[in-house]
N, C-alpha and C positions, 0 to 999 in steps of 0.2 A: 613554597606555594605550588600547588599542582599546576601543570601546563594546561593550556586549553585542550589539548589533544586528550590528555589523560581524562580530563573532566567529562569531556564529551564521549568518549569510549565507555565510561561507566555509565552515561546516560544512555547509550545504545544498548548496553547489556540489560539496564533496567527495563527498557521497552520490550526486549526481547523476552524477558521473563515474564512480564505482563501478558504477551501474546501467548505464550506457552500455556498459561493457565487458563485464559478466557476463550481460546479456541477449542479447548477440549472439555469446556464446562457446559452444562444444560443450559438452555435459556431460563428455565426455571429459577436459576440461582439469581437472575437479573430482575425476578418478578418484582412489579411496583415501579420500576423504572422505564424510561423511554428507550427508543431504539438506539442501539450502539454500534459501531463497526470498527473491527480490526482491518487493517490494511498492510499489504506488502507492496513494495517497490522493488522489483528485480532482486528479489532476495528469498532466503528460505527455500521452501519446497518448489518455488517457482523456477529455480534454476536447474537447467539441464547441462552437464558438464560436456555433452556431445553436440550442444547447440549454443554458439557464442552470441547468438541474437536474443537469449532470454535473460541474461544478466551480463553487465549492469544495464540500466535503461540508458539510452543514449539519445540526446537532442543535438541539433546542428544550428549555429549562427549563419547569418549571410555571408560572413567572411571565411567560412569553412571550418571554424573553431567548433569544438564539440565539448559537452559537459557529460560525464558519465556520473549516474546516480544510482544508489541503493538505499534500502531503508525500510522501516516498519513503524506502525504505530496504532492508535486507536482514536476514533473521533465519535462526537455525539452532536448531529446536526441541529438538534432542539436547543441544547445549551451552548451551542458553538465552542465547546470545549475540544482540545486536541492535545494528544501527547505524541510526539514523533520524533525520530532522528535517524540519521544515517550517514552515509560517506559520499563524498564527490571527487571527481578528477577532471580538471579543466585541461584540454589539449589543444593545441594549435593546428592549423590545416594539415600539417605535415605528420601529425600524430605525436608530437613531442609534449610532454607534460609542461604545463604551464604553472599549475598549481593544483595542490590537493589538501582536503581537510575534512571536516565533518559538518553536517547541518542539523539544526533543531528547528522545529516547528514553533512559531510564536502565536499565530492566530489562525483559526479557521474562518475564512472570508465566505465560502459557500460551499454546499454539497448538493448534487443532483442525482437521485438514484434512477438507474435505467431499469429497475427490476431484478428479481432473484433469478439465477440461471442453475438450477439444481444440479445438471450434469456436467457443468463447464468445466470442472476440474478432473473429470473422469475420461476425457477424450484426447486420444493421441499420445497420452503419456502414462504408462502403467504405474509408474512411481507414485502417482498421487493416490493411488488406492491403498498404499500402506503408510501414508504420511500421518495417520491418525486424526486428520482434520474432519474427514467426512466418515462416520460410521457406514459401512455398506450392509445392504439388505434391508431388513426391518429397521424402521427407526432413521433412515437415510436422512429424512428431512428435520429430524429433532435437533439436530446440532446447528453450529453456525453455517449460514447458507452463502454461498459464492453469490456475489452481487456486483451488477456493472454500475458504474456511476463516474461523475466528474467531480472532483474536489479540487478547490482554489485555497492554497496556504500561504501565509506570510511566513518566510522562513528566514533564519539568520544563519550565513555561511561562515565558518571558523577555519580560516586557513592555516595550515601549519606554521606559517609566519605572516606577519601582518596583521592588519586591523580586520574585525569582523565585518560582513557586508550583509545588508538586507536585500531580499529577493522576493519574488512571487514565484511559487511553485504550482503548476498545474498537473494532476495525476489523473489520467484518463484510463479506465478499465472497460473495454468494449465488450461488455457482456449483457445480455437481457435485450430491452428493446433500445437499440443504439441509435441516435440521431445521425442522419446522413453526414453531417460535418464532423463527427467524432469518432469515425471508423478507425480501428486499431488502436491497441494498448499502447501507452507511451506517457512521457512526460514532456513538460515545456518549463524553461525557466528564464525568468527576466531579471537580471540584477538592476537594482535602482541606482539612482544618482550618476547616470550616464554609462551605466556598465552594459555588458553585452546582452543581447536577447537570443536565447537559444530556443527558437519557435518552431523548428522543424523536427517533429518526432522521426526517429531514426529506428529504434528497436527497443526490446525490453517487455517483459511481462508484468503485469500488475494485477492486483485482486482486491476487492473489499469483501469482508465477511460480516454478514448482518448477524447481530445477535439481539433479537427482539423478545421481549417478555411474552411468554405464552405462545410463542411460534413453534408448534410442535404438531407436524402433519402426519406423524407415525399413526399405523392403525389402532383404533380404539379398543381397549378389551371389552367384550361383552359383559353387561352387568347381570350377575345371577338373578333367575327369576324372571327375565325379559326376553322376548322374543326379538 
C-alpha cells in the first residue's frame, strides 16, 4: 500500500498540472460556467529566491511555534467546490521541526473577493513578466486576472507519521479593495480538537487568479463597414 506521503505527493502534482492548464487558458474555454479561481499559497512564480519572506507562508501561535505552508488549488465560490493541496512544517519557538507533512482541502467554507488587481503581479518583480500567467500588451486583461480575496477552507493535515488532523485554513491575498482588518498577504491555521492556533500572519505571498466566463477586456476589433 502506498504511504500517505506518496499519495498526497501525487495529489499535489495533480493540482499543479491543473493550474498549468487553466492559468494559460482563455476564459472563453470556461464559457457557460460560473466564476472560478486558481490560487497559489507561497509557491510557484510567487517565490523569490532572493527574498525569504515570499515562500513559504508562515503563521505564528501564541507560544511562539510556527507553521510553514505552501500549496496551490482551484475553487468555485458558487458551487463551494475546491481542489487544493500543499506541504506544511510545524516548528517550535526555537525553530526546531516538530512535524512535517502535506495538507489537502476538504471543504470551501467561504470566499470573499476584494476585486481584481490587473497590475498586481507586474510590480516590483520583473520575473512575473515572463511567467506566462499574464500576457503583456494587447490582451493583458484577457487571461486569468490577479484578484484579492479571503478564503476559509477546511483542510486535513497528513503528517509524515501519526494520524491525520483536521484544521481550518485561512488564505488572504491583500490585493484590490482590501478591508482594514485584512491588510497583508498571509495564512492562518487552527488545528481542531485542542490543537494549536497559528493566528498571527508572519510572511508569505498569496494570489487568487479569476477565471470568469466572458471576461475579456482586450480592445475589440472594428467590424468592417462600421464607423
